[in-house]
PDB file of N, CA, C and O in Angstrom, chain B, residues numbered from 101:
ATOM      1  N   MET B 101      -4.302  -9.023   2.727  1.00  0.00           N
ATOM      2  CA  MET B 101      -3.889  -9.068   4.109  1.00  0.00           C
ATOM      3  C   MET B 101      -3.885  -7.665   4.706  1.00  0.00           C
ATOM      4  O   MET B 101      -4.381  -7.462   5.814  1.00  0.00           O
ATOM      5  N   ALA B 102      -3.335  -6.702   3.985  1.00  0.00           N
ATOM      6  CA  ALA B 102      -3.291  -5.334   4.502  1.00  0.00           C
ATOM      7  C   ALA B 102      -4.699  -4.794   4.733  1.00  0.00           C
ATOM      8  O   ALA B 102      -4.943  -4.063   5.693  1.00  0.00           O
ATOM      9  N   GLU B 103      -5.605  -5.155   3.860  1.00  0.00           N
ATOM     10  CA  GLU B 103      -6.988  -4.693   3.982  1.00  0.00           C
ATOM     11  C   GLU B 103      -7.696  -5.365   5.166  1.00  0.00           C
ATOM     12  O   GLU B 103      -8.468  -4.725   5.881  1.00  0.00           O
ATOM     13  N   SER B 104      -7.429  -6.636   5.360  1.00  0.00           N
ATOM     14  CA  SER B 104      -8.091  -7.385   6.434  1.00  0.00           C
ATOM     15  C   SER B 104      -7.460  -7.157   7.800  1.00  0.00           C
ATOM     16  O   SER B 104      -8.120  -7.295   8.829  1.00  0.00           O
ATOM     17  N   HIS B 105      -6.168  -6.805   7.800  1.00  0.00           N
ATOM     18  CA  HIS B 105      -5.440  -6.639   9.066  1.00  0.00           C
ATOM     19  C   HIS B 105      -4.595  -5.370   9.027  1.00  0.00           C
ATOM     20  O   HIS B 105      -3.368  -5.447   9.089  1.00  0.00           O
ATOM     21  N   PRO B 106      -5.230  -4.205   8.925  1.00  0.00           N
ATOM     22  CA  PRO B 106      -4.480  -2.955   8.789  1.00  0.00           C
ATOM     23  C   PRO B 106      -3.647  -2.588  10.017  1.00  0.00           C
ATOM     24  O   PRO B 106      -2.696  -1.813   9.908  1.00  0.00           O
ATOM     25  N   ASP B 107      -3.992  -3.134  11.177  1.00  0.00           N
ATOM     26  CA  ASP B 107      -3.276  -2.812  12.407  1.00  0.00           C
ATOM     27  C   ASP B 107      -2.119  -3.762  12.698  1.00  0.00           C
ATOM     28  O   ASP B 107      -1.455  -3.622  13.725  1.00  0.00           O
ATOM     29  N   VAL B 108      -1.868  -4.725  11.814  1.00  0.00           N
ATOM     30  CA  VAL B 108      -0.812  -5.711  12.025  1.00  0.00           C
ATOM     31  C   VAL B 108       0.388  -5.366  11.152  1.00  0.00           C
ATOM     32  O   VAL B 108       0.245  -5.137   9.951  1.00  0.00           O
ATOM     33  N   ASP B 109       1.579  -5.329  11.765  1.00  0.00           N
ATOM     34  CA  ASP B 109       2.819  -5.083  11.036  1.00  0.00           C
ATOM     35  C   ASP B 109       3.289  -6.413  10.447  1.00  0.00           C
ATOM     36  O   ASP B 109       3.622  -7.328  11.200  1.00  0.00           O
ATOM     37  N   PRO B 110       3.323  -6.539   9.117  1.00  0.00           N
ATOM     38  CA  PRO B 110       3.699  -7.817   8.511  1.00  0.00           C
ATOM     39  C   PRO B 110       5.126  -8.256   8.843  1.00  0.00           C
ATOM     40  O   PRO B 110       5.445  -9.441   8.757  1.00  0.00           O
ATOM     41  N   LEU B 111       5.977  -7.315   9.219  1.00  0.00           N
ATOM     42  CA  LEU B 111       7.351  -7.667   9.579  1.00  0.00           C
ATOM     43  C   LEU B 111       7.443  -8.317  10.957  1.00  0.00           C
ATOM     44  O   LEU B 111       8.445  -8.956  11.275  1.00  0.00           O
ATOM     45  N   SER B 112       6.409  -8.159  11.768  1.00  0.00           N
ATOM     46  CA  SER B 112       6.450  -8.700  13.129  1.00  0.00           C
ATOM     47  C   SER B 112       5.664 -10.002  13.284  1.00  0.00           C
ATOM     48  O   SER B 112       5.558 -10.537  14.388  1.00  0.00           O
ATOM     49  N   VAL B 113       5.117 -10.508  12.187  1.00  0.00           N
ATOM     50  CA  VAL B 113       4.265 -11.699  12.250  1.00  0.00           C
ATOM     51  C   VAL B 113       5.091 -12.965  12.006  1.00  0.00           C
ATOM     52  O   VAL B 113       5.789 -13.076  10.999  1.00  0.00           O
ATOM     53  N   ASN B 114       5.002 -13.918  12.941  1.00  0.00           N
ATOM     54  CA  ASN B 114       5.677 -15.198  12.711  1.00  0.00           C
ATOM     55  C   ASN B 114       4.780 -16.083  11.842  1.00  0.00           C
ATOM     56  O   ASN B 114       3.612 -15.764  11.619  1.00  0.00           O
ATOM     57  N   PHE B 115       5.330 -17.183  11.359  1.00  0.00           N
ATOM     58  CA  PHE B 115       4.593 -18.021  10.414  1.00  0.00           C
ATOM     59  C   PHE B 115       3.354 -18.673  11.026  1.00  0.00           C
ATOM     60  O   PHE B 115       2.368 -18.891  10.323  1.00  0.00           O
ATOM     61  N   VAL B 116       3.385 -18.981  12.295  1.00  0.00           N
ATOM     62  CA  VAL B 116       2.212 -19.580  12.945  1.00  0.00           C
ATOM     63  C   VAL B 116       1.060 -18.574  12.947  1.00  0.00           C
ATOM     64  O   VAL B 116      -0.071 -18.913  12.599  1.00  0.00           O
ATOM     65  N   LYS B 117       1.358 -17.341  13.341  1.00  0.00           N
ATOM     66  CA  LYS B 117       0.319 -16.306  13.356  1.00  0.00           C
ATOM     67  C   LYS B 117      -0.133 -15.988  11.934  1.00  0.00           C
ATOM     68  O   LYS B 117      -1.327 -15.817  11.688  1.00  0.00           O
ATOM     69  N   LEU B 118       0.816 -15.907  10.992  1.00  0.00           N
ATOM     70  CA  LEU B 118       0.473 -15.616   9.600  1.00  0.00           C
ATOM     71  C   LEU B 118      -0.462 -16.686   9.050  1.00  0.00           C
ATOM     72  O   LEU B 118      -1.450 -16.368   8.388  1.00  0.00           O
ATOM     73  N   ARG B 119      -0.160 -17.930   9.316  1.00  0.00           N
ATOM     74  CA  ARG B 119      -1.011 -19.036   8.850  1.00  0.00           C
ATOM     75  C   ARG B 119      -2.431 -18.882   9.403  1.00  0.00           C
ATOM     76  O   ARG B 119      -3.409 -19.069   8.679  1.00  0.00           O
ATOM     77  N   ASN B 120      -2.533 -18.542  10.679  1.00  0.00           N
ATOM     78  CA  ASN B 120      -3.850 -18.357  11.295  1.00  0.00           C
ATOM     79  C   ASN B 120      -4.591 -17.170  10.691  1.00  0.00           C
ATOM     80  O   ASN B 120      -5.802 -17.238  10.480  1.00  0.00           O
ATOM     81  N   LEU B 121      -3.874 -16.084  10.411  1.00  0.00           N
ATOM     82  CA  LEU B 121      -4.496 -14.909   9.797  1.00  0.00           C
ATOM     83  C   LEU B 121      -5.003 -15.233   8.394  1.00  0.00           C
ATOM     84  O   LEU B 121      -6.095 -14.815   8.008  1.00  0.00           O
ATOM     85  N   VAL B 122      -4.205 -15.979   7.641  1.00  0.00           N
ATOM     86  CA  VAL B 122      -4.604 -16.352   6.277  1.00  0.00           C
ATOM     87  C   VAL B 122      -5.843 -17.244   6.317  1.00  0.00           C
ATOM     88  O   VAL B 122      -6.794 -17.026   5.566  1.00  0.00           O
ATOM     89  N   MET B 123      -5.830 -18.235   7.182  1.00  0.00           N
ATOM     90  CA  MET B 123      -6.969 -19.152   7.255  1.00  0.00           C
ATOM     91  C   MET B 123      -8.240 -18.457   7.734  1.00  0.00           C
ATOM     92  O   MET B 123      -9.342 -18.928   7.453  1.00  0.00           O
ATOM     93  N   ALA B 124      -8.104 -17.350   8.449  1.00  0.00           N
ATOM     94  CA  ALA B 124      -9.266 -16.613   8.943  1.00  0.00           C
ATOM     95  C   ALA B 124      -9.840 -15.651   7.901  1.00  0.00           C
ATOM     96  O   ALA B 124     -10.898 -15.063   8.121  1.00  0.00           O
ATOM     97  N   LEU B 125      -9.153 -15.487   6.774  1.00  0.00           N
ATOM     98  CA  LEU B 125      -9.666 -14.599   5.727  1.00  0.00           C
ATOM     99  C   LEU B 125     -11.001 -15.129   5.213  1.00  0.00           C
ATOM    100  O   LEU B 125     -11.166 -16.339   5.059  1.00  0.00           O
ATOM    101  N   PRO B 126     -11.949 -14.243   4.947  1.00  0.00           N
ATOM    102  CA  PRO B 126     -13.281 -14.681   4.509  1.00  0.00           C
ATOM    103  C   PRO B 126     -13.268 -15.502   3.216  1.00  0.00           C
ATOM    104  O   PRO B 126     -14.106 -16.387   3.045  1.00  0.00           O
ATOM    105  N   ASP B 127     -12.348 -15.228   2.322  1.00  0.00           N
ATOM    106  CA  ASP B 127     -12.304 -15.938   1.037  1.00  0.00           C
ATOM    107  C   ASP B 127     -11.365 -17.142   1.030  1.00  0.00           C
ATOM    108  O   ASP B 127     -11.167 -17.762  -0.015  1.00  0.00           O
ATOM    109  N   PHE B 128     -10.786 -17.481   2.181  1.00  0.00           N
ATOM    110  CA  PHE B 128      -9.872 -18.625   2.224  1.00  0.00           C
ATOM    111  C   PHE B 128     -10.656 -19.912   2.013  1.00  0.00           C
ATOM    112  O   PHE B 128     -11.572 -20.226   2.774  1.00  0.00           O
ATOM    113  N   ASP B 129     -10.290 -20.652   0.974  1.00  0.00           N
ATOM    114  CA  ASP B 129     -10.994 -21.908   0.692  1.00  0.00           C
ATOM    115  C   ASP B 129     -10.046 -22.997   0.214  1.00  0.00           C
ATOM    116  O   ASP B 129     -10.452 -23.903  -0.514  1.00  0.00           O
ATOM    117  N   ASP B 130      -8.794 -22.910   0.621  1.00  0.00           N
ATOM    118  CA  ASP B 130      -7.804 -23.899   0.216  1.00  0.00           C
ATOM    119  C   ASP B 130      -7.605 -24.904   1.348  1.00  0.00           C
ATOM    120  O   ASP B 130      -8.217 -24.789   2.410  1.00  0.00           O
ATOM    121  N   VAL B 131      -6.764 -25.865   1.114  1.00  0.00           N
ATOM    122  CA  VAL B 131      -6.447 -26.886   2.112  1.00  0.00           C
ATOM    123  C   VAL B 131      -5.347 -26.330   3.026  1.00  0.00           C
ATOM    124  O   VAL B 131      -4.246 -26.053   2.550  1.00  0.00           O
ATOM    125  N   PRO B 132      -5.617 -26.162   4.320  1.00  0.00           N
ATOM    126  CA  PRO B 132      -4.630 -25.570   5.229  1.00  0.00           C
ATOM    127  C   PRO B 132      -3.279 -26.285   5.241  1.00  0.00           C
ATOM    128  O   PRO B 132      -2.244 -25.648   5.435  1.00  0.00           O
ATOM    129  N   GLU B 133      -3.283 -27.579   5.040  1.00  0.00           N
ATOM    130  CA  GLU B 133      -2.039 -28.345   5.074  1.00  0.00           C
ATOM    131  C   GLU B 133      -1.100 -27.996   3.919  1.00  0.00           C
ATOM    132  O   GLU B 133       0.087 -28.321   3.970  1.00  0.00           O
ATOM    133  N   ARG B 134      -1.613 -27.345   2.889  1.00  0.00           N
ATOM    134  CA  ARG B 134      -0.785 -26.995   1.733  1.00  0.00           C
ATOM    135  C   ARG B 134      -0.015 -25.700   1.948  1.00  0.00           C
ATOM    136  O   ARG B 134       0.799 -25.324   1.105  1.00  0.00           O
ATOM    137  N   GLY B 135      -0.252 -25.017   3.047  1.00  0.00           N
ATOM    138  CA  GLY B 135       0.392 -23.734   3.321  1.00  0.00           C
ATOM    139  C   GLY B 135       1.711 -23.892   4.037  1.00  0.00           C
ATOM    140  O   GLY B 135       1.823 -23.574   5.221  1.00  0.00           O
ATOM    141  N   GLY B 136       2.706 -24.381   3.330  1.00  0.00           N
ATOM    142  CA  GLY B 136       4.020 -24.571   3.924  1.00  0.00           C
ATOM    143  C   GLY B 136       4.781 -23.263   4.061  1.00  0.00           C
ATOM    144  O   GLY B 136       4.267 -22.186   3.759  1.00  0.00           O
ATOM    145  N   GLU B 137       6.010 -23.384   4.522  1.00  0.00           N
ATOM    146  CA  GLU B 137       6.840 -22.210   4.793  1.00  0.00           C
ATOM    147  C   GLU B 137       7.070 -21.347   3.555  1.00  0.00           C
ATOM    148  O   GLU B 137       7.040 -20.120   3.647  1.00  0.00           O
ATOM    149  N   LYS B 138       7.296 -21.963   2.409  1.00  0.00           N
ATOM    150  CA  LYS B 138       7.538 -21.191   1.181  1.00  0.00           C
ATOM    151  C   LYS B 138       6.304 -20.382   0.782  1.00  0.00           C
ATOM    152  O   LYS B 138       6.424 -19.237   0.346  1.00  0.00           O
ATOM    153  N   VAL B 139       5.140 -20.968   0.927  1.00  0.00           N
ATOM    154  CA  VAL B 139       3.895 -20.258   0.607  1.00  0.00           C
ATOM    155  C   VAL B 139       3.707 -19.092   1.574  1.00  0.00           C
ATOM    156  O   VAL B 139       3.344 -17.990   1.161  1.00  0.00           O
ATOM    157  N   LEU B 140       3.952 -19.333   2.850  1.00  0.00           N
ATOM    158  CA  LEU B 140       3.807 -18.274   3.849  1.00  0.00           C
ATOM    159  C   LEU B 140       4.820 -17.154   3.620  1.00  0.00           C
ATOM    160  O   LEU B 140       4.496 -15.981   3.804  1.00  0.00           O
ATOM    161  N   GLU B 141       6.044 -17.507   3.220  1.00  0.00           N
ATOM    162  CA  GLU B 141       7.052 -16.488   2.892  1.00  0.00           C
ATOM    163  C   GLU B 141       6.570 -15.614   1.743  1.00  0.00           C
ATOM    164  O   GLU B 141       6.726 -14.393   1.782  1.00  0.00           O
ATOM    165  N   ALA B 142       5.989 -16.230   0.726  1.00  0.00           N
ATOM    166  CA  ALA B 142       5.488 -15.479  -0.430  1.00  0.00           C
ATOM    167  C   ALA B 142       4.348 -14.551  -0.015  1.00  0.00           C
ATOM    168  O   ALA B 142       4.299 -13.394  -0.433  1.00  0.00           O
ATOM    169  N   ILE B 143       3.441 -15.057   0.801  1.00  0.00           N
ATOM    170  CA  ILE B 143       2.323 -14.234   1.277  1.00  0.00           C
ATOM    171  C   ILE B 143       2.851 -13.054   2.085  1.00  0.00           C
ATOM    172  O   ILE B 143       2.422 -11.916   1.892  1.00  0.00           O
ATOM    173  N   GLN B 144       3.781 -13.333   2.986  1.00  0.00           N
ATOM    174  CA  GLN B 144       4.328 -12.271   3.825  1.00  0.00           C
ATOM    175  C   GLN B 144       5.074 -11.237   2.975  1.00  0.00           C
ATOM    176  O   GLN B 144       4.965 -10.036   3.225  1.00  0.00           O
ATOM    177  N   GLY B 145       5.822 -11.694   1.981  1.00  0.00           N
ATOM    178  CA  GLY B 145       6.541 -10.779   1.101  1.00  0.00           C
ATOM    179  C   GLY B 145       5.601  -9.851   0.351  1.00  0.00           C
ATOM    180  O   GLY B 145       5.854  -8.650   0.255  1.00  0.00           O
ATOM    181  N   LEU B 146       4.520 -10.403  -0.178  1.00  0.00           N
ATOM    182  CA  LEU B 146       3.531  -9.574  -0.882  1.00  0.00           C
ATOM    183  C   LEU B 146       2.827  -8.617   0.071  1.00  0.00           C
ATOM    184  O   LEU B 146       2.526  -7.480  -0.294  1.00  0.00           O
ATOM    185  N   TRP B 147       2.568  -9.068   1.274  1.00  0.00           N
ATOM    186  CA  TRP B 147       1.925  -8.225   2.274  1.00  0.00           C
ATOM    187  C   TRP B 147       2.831  -7.038   2.626  1.00  0.00           C
ATOM    188  O   TRP B 147       2.356  -5.913   2.777  1.00  0.00           O
ATOM    189  N   ILE B 148       4.130  -7.295   2.756  1.00  0.00           N
ATOM    190  CA  ILE B 148       5.092  -6.227   3.049  1.00  0.00           C
ATOM    191  C   ILE B 148       5.115  -5.218   1.902  1.00  0.00           C
ATOM    192  O   ILE B 148       5.106  -4.009   2.135  1.00  0.00           O
ATOM    193  N   GLU B 149       5.145  -5.716   0.663  1.00  0.00           N
ATOM    194  CA  GLU B 149       5.107  -4.824  -0.506  1.00  0.00           C
ATOM    195  C   GLU B 149       3.830  -3.997  -0.515  1.00  0.00           C
ATOM    196  O   GLU B 149       3.857  -2.796  -0.784  1.00  0.00           O
ATOM    197  N   GLU B 150       2.718  -4.647  -0.221  1.00  0.00           N
ATOM    198  CA  GLU B 150       1.416  -3.988  -0.206  1.00  0.00           C
ATOM    199  C   GLU B 150       1.367  -2.880   0.849  1.00  0.00           C
ATOM    200  O   GLU B 150       0.726  -1.849   0.645  1.00  0.00           O
ATOM    201  N   ALA B 151       2.044  -3.098   1.967  1.00  0.00           N
ATOM    202  CA  ALA B 151       2.029  -2.138   3.068  1.00  0.00           C
ATOM    203  C   ALA B 151       2.897  -0.914   2.776  1.00  0.00           C
ATOM    204  O   ALA B 151       2.694   0.146   3.369  1.00  0.00           O
ATOM    205  N   ASP B 152       3.856  -1.054   1.873  1.00  0.00           N
ATOM    206  CA  ASP B 152       4.762   0.075   1.560  1.00  0.00           C
ATOM    207  C   ASP B 152       4.156   1.106   0.701  1.00  0.00           C
ATOM    208  O   ASP B 152       4.808   2.096   0.370  1.00  0.00           O
TER     209      ASP B 152
END
C-alpha cells in the first residue's frame, strides 16, 4: 500500500476508501466481498507500520 499510494496518509483513510484502494492494486485477485472490516483493519494496521 505504501508503495502504491505514497501520497496517502493511512491514518486518514476510511474503510470505504481503503477498500477501493486495495481493489485497485494491480495484484488484487481476491473476492471483494470477503474484505470485511477486520480484514481492512489488518491491512490498515500493516500499512501504518510500513509507513513508520
